[in-house]
N, C-alpha and C positions, 0 to 999 in steps of 0.2 A: 745651703747651695741642694742637702738633700729636696728641698722646700722647695729650689728652685726648678730642679728637677719634677718634679712630682708636680707642678705648673704647668711647665713645659709638653708632660708627659698629654693632661687631662689638656689642656688647651686643641693639642695634633690631637690624640679622641675622639671632642667637637667637630672641628675639621671634619674629619673624615666623616664622623655621622651624617656634619647637614653635609655633606655632599653625596654620600649614598642614600637618603633619605629625597634631595633633591633634586639629582641627575641620574645617580646610578637604578636606580629601582624603579622610575618612572619609563626611565629608555629599555629594562631588561623588560618590566611589562609589553614595551608598546611590540619589543621586540618575539614574543612568546605568543601575544596577538594575530601578528602577520602572521608565523607560521601557521597559528592556527587555521589561520582566516586559508592560504596556501593549499588544506588541510584538507576543505571546508568543514572542522569542529562548529558543531552549534554554542562550542564555550571561547569562539573568539571573540565574541560579544562582548561577555564577560570582561572579559580583559580590555579589550579598548575602552569599556565604560572605566575598568579601575585608573585605568590611564590621564584617561581624561579629568577624572577627580584628584587627581595628584599633581600632573602638568598641565596649564591655561593653554596647547601649545596650538595652533593652525595645523602643524604638521598630523600628529594624532586624530582630528575632528575631520581631514579629509585623509586619510584613510579607512577610518570608520566606516563612512559614507556609501564610501567604494565598495567597501566590505558588504553592504547594506544592497546595495544598487548593482546588479550581478550584473546587468546588461540590460542597453534601453541604443535605439539606433539617434543616432540626432539626425535635426532636421528631420523629423517626421512630420508627415503633414497630418495638422489637426485632427480630424476626425475619423483619425485612427484610434483614439481610445485615452487610454490613463497612459496607455503603454507602461515599461517597465522594468522588459525582460521577460522570461519564464518564468524563473527560478524567483523574483521579487515579486515583494507581498506587498500595497498598498502599507500597512501599517511599518514593516520598512521605510518604504519610501517618502514615507513623513518624518519619520528618523534622520533620514537622510535630507531633505532639505530643515530642519532644523538643524539638524547639524552646522549643514552647509552657511546659513543664517545669519547662525554664531560667528562662522569665521566671519562674515562679508562687516559685518559689524564691529571687528577688532582692526587696529593700525597695523598694519602691514610694518615689518623692518624693512632692509632694500635683503635681507635674506631671502626671507619670508615671500615677496612678491612673489613671484611663479606663484606657488603657493594660492597662495587670494586669485591672482584669474585662476586658474586650476576651479579651486570651488564657482569662482562667478560665473565657466563658463560651466559647471557641471549642473552649477541655479538650471541654467537658461536652456541645459536641455531637458533636464526632467519636467520644466515646465511646459516645455516645446510637448515632451510624451505621456506632460497629463491633460494634455490639450487646454492650460490653463492660459490663453489670451492676455488676460489682464495684470495678471503675476509677471507677464513676460516682458511687459509692456512695461510693470514699476522697476522690474528691471532692466532693460533697455533703455531708460532714464535716470538709474543712479548712477550707470557704466558711463552716459554722455556728462555726468554732472559731476563726478566723482576726483577723475587725475587721468593721466597719459595713460596705466594699468590697464586701463577698463575701458579706456575710450576706441579701442578699435575692438575689441571683440562686439564691441555695445553693436556699433555701426553693422557690422558681417553679420547679425541676429536681428538684427533692425532692417535689412535689405530681404533676410529669409523673411520676416514679420510681411512687410511689402509683399516678397512672391506669393503664398498660397493669397494674400485677396490678390493678386495678379493686377498690385504697377506694378509694372514692368516695366516703365520708364524710371521710375521714383530708384526704383532697386540699378538701372546701369548708372544714372547717376552717383548717387553710393559708390556701386562696384570702382568706377571711372576715379572716386575723388579720390580711391584707397590704391588705384595704382599710383597713381599723381603726386603722394604723399610718399612713393617707398614700400607698401609694403603689397608683398606677396606672396599671398595662402591659396592654396589650392582648392579651399571653399569655395574663393570667390569665381573662378574658370563657373566651379563647378553649378554657380547659379545661373551663370549664365550661357552655359549646355542646355539646363535646365528649364529657362527662358525660351529658347530655337525651338526644344522639344513641342512647348507648349504651345508655339505658334506654326510648329511643322513645318518648320528647317531640323529635317535632319544632318544632312550633311553638316551644315554649321556645328553641329550637337556633336558628333561621330567626330568632328578637329577638335573641342574644346576636347572630350572624354577623352582623345585619344593625347594629348597636349597634357594632359593630369595622370 
């Protein structure tokens, strides 16, 4: 009887240890990384690195990438340079790109689809901020040939790419198709407003921005 109790105790201890190692410790490390990032502590990067070494998750990588890229404007015009935000170094931007690429090579579960989409969107925003036209085209191609998770987002960024090339009819065709498919995204109206501005139609542009 004592031997059985000892075996059960040992098994229980092993289970507790496994749960702690596989879940509690990685999640605690991620929580510390997030806290330090909010405090703008340079030590946050160390804890993010430790977390992704322990837990091969999308969530940790995405949080880490967001912590590295402090800010940048979405839909930045290419001629404005690589961008990345006033506090973002090029080294940090490249590390963020690597993390996002690792996410895009994963197969998302239903619970991770929004994380996967955020990583895809952020990758394209970085490509735009850097002026990386070829990189943006490759990402759009990935989204168009992946699945429904990325399809609408790929279409929006393709419309933006057409806009920067002043291919306004192509933009209108994409926006009209997205409307017909039931997608209601403010960026569709922004793109159309920008086209009106480019054509000197100030009143039409103003009306669209008011709607937005």
